[in-house]
N, C-alpha and C positions, 0 to 999 in steps of 0.2 A: 491546112485546116486544123484547128484546135479542137480538143475534146470538150464536149459540154459537161456541165456539172453532174448530170445524171449518169453519163458514161463513166466519168471519173470514179464516182461512188461505186458503180457496178464493178469496174475493173479492180478497184481496191478490195471489194468483197470477195472476189475470186482469186486475188493474188496470193501466191504461196512462196515464190522465189524472188528475193530482193537482192539486187547487186549494187555495190557501191563502187563507183569509179573514183578512186582516191589518188590524188596527185602525189601522195607520199609513196606510192608504188608505181605509178605510171608517169613518164615524162610528158609534159604538155604537148610536145610535138607529135606524140603518138596517141593522144587522147581520142581523136576521131576514129583511128583504126581500131582501137580497143572497143569503142562504143559500137562500131559496126559489127564486131564479132559478138558482142553481148546481145545486140539486137537480133543477129542471125540465130543465136541460141535461144532467143525469146525469154529473157528474164521478164518477170511481170512488172517490176519496178526498177528504175535505175536512178541512183542518186549521184550527183556530182559533189564531191567533197574536196575542197581546195583550201586547206588551211594555209595561212600566212601568204596568200596571194592577193594582190590588190583587186578591189571589186571590179574595176573596169575590165581587167583581164579575165576574171571569172565569168562575167557576162559575155565577153567575146567568145570564150571557149564553150560556154553553154549554148550559144546560138549555133555554133558549128555542128554540134551533135544532136540538136533538138529535132530537126526535120525527120531524120531516119527513125526516131522513136515514135513520133506521132503516126507515121504511116503504118507502123506495126501495132499501134495501140498499146505501147509500153508507157506507163506513167513515168514522168520525168520530175524529179524532186531536187531542189537546191538545198544544200546544207547551210545552215546558219543565217542566211540573208533573205528575209521576206521582201526587201526592196528589189533585189535582183530577180526573185521569182515573179514579182509584179511587173518589172520592167520588160522581161523577155517573154512573159506569158507562159511560164512553166506550169506544171500541174499542181505543184505544191512546194512546201518548205519543210525541212526537218530541223528541229530545234533541240538544243541540249539544256541541261539544268541551269546553266549560267547565261543562256541566251535571252532574247526578248521574251517577256512573259507571254504565255499562251493567249490570255484574254486580249492583250494589246495586239498581238499578231493577228488574231481573228478579226478584230475591228479594222486593222490596217488592210487585210487581204479580203475580207468578206467571206461569204460561204462558197464562193466560186473556186477557192483554192483548198487543197488538202493540207492538213497540218499534222505532222508526226512529232513525237517527243521521245528523247532518250531517257531511260530510267535504269538505275543500277541497284536498287533495293526494292523489296516488296512495298515498303511505305511510299516510295517515290512512284511506283507503278500504280498503286491504288489512288494516290493523289492525282496523277495524270488522267486516270480514268474518269475523274469527276470534272475535268476541264474540257473545253470545246476542241478536243483533238479528234482526229479521224482514225489514228492508229498509234500504237505504242511500240517502241523498241525496248527490249529488256535483255540486259547482259552486263558484262561478258559472261557467257556460260562457261567458257574455258579461258585460260590465260591467252592473251593475244598481243602481238607486237603493235597492233593498231592503237591500242590503249593500254600501254604497259603499266600505268600507274593505278589501274583499277583491279581490285581483287576479284577473282572468278566467283560467280554466284552458285555455280554447280547445277547439274541437271535435276537435283532434288527439288529445286524451286519451281520447275516448269509446271508441274501438276497444280500447285497452289495458285499460280498466276492464271492458268487456264480456267480453274474453277471459279475464281473470284472476279475476273475481268471479262466482260462480254465484248468489248471492242476488239478489233483485230490486234493481236500481239505478235510481233516478229522477234524471234530469239536470235541473238547476235553474239559474236565473240569467240574466236578460235574454232568455229565449226568448219570441218573439212570433210573430205571424202572418207577418211578413216573413222571419224567419230559421229557422223551424221545419223547412223542407225541408232546410237545411244540416245541422241537428242529426240529422234522421232519416237522411240520406244518409251521415252519419258513423258510423251504427250504433246510435243510440239507439232504443229502442222504448218507453220510459217517460219521461214528462216532467212537470215541475212548472211551473205558471205562477202568478204573483202579480199584478204591475201590469198586464200585458197583458190578463189575464183580468178583473180587477176594473174596468179602464177601458174595457172593450168597450161599445159602444152598445147591443148586444143580447146580453146575457150567455148566455141559453139557446142562441141560434143559434150564437154563438161556440164554446160548448162542443161542440155537435154537429159543427161543422166540424173542430175539433181531434180529436175522437174518430174521425171518419171518416178523417182522415189517418193516425192511429195504427193504426186497424183495417186500412187498406190496407197499411201498413208490415208488419203481422203476416202478412197474406196473401201478400205478396211474399216474405217471409222463409221461408215454408213452401213 
């Protein structure tokens, strides 16, 4: 059973902890096992990121992990490829600055799919906020091996982004258990993790700890 559009929008509005299942860190043969651990830990959103893998294989891997996410009402996002998202009936697609233009992706996918966009500067984030995206990813906050060519934007930018953009913004890049308190103190209430999450010794427990921190942040904000 797939999530309907209203349910997707609601789940996104409530989402705080976003995990990326990156094949740069996880071998394809272990992908399903990792996805099950992330589902057990109840990430709010899970993105499949498979750079340099042929589309047929990405679609095959996506189908393998999709069912366990739908059952737990975890949003499933495909990185880079609107056509794969459409083919397998994922909840949405995440696009970078060099990927398909957002307007084109929206026409291709319609309003039934969520669309997120990566941004790395304030001007990119502000521009993305004017596009038909459902959420924005902003970073890297810290230096990260996932995107080594990008300069960190720093925690100082978080407050400005939060003040000027009303769409959901997920802060990403080098965030881990040791520095998450700095990110939250700077004003972030939605985060993305990749290497720290996938490298955790106990992924479900790590997810629960991060979700508890984010929930506490939400309570204090209210």
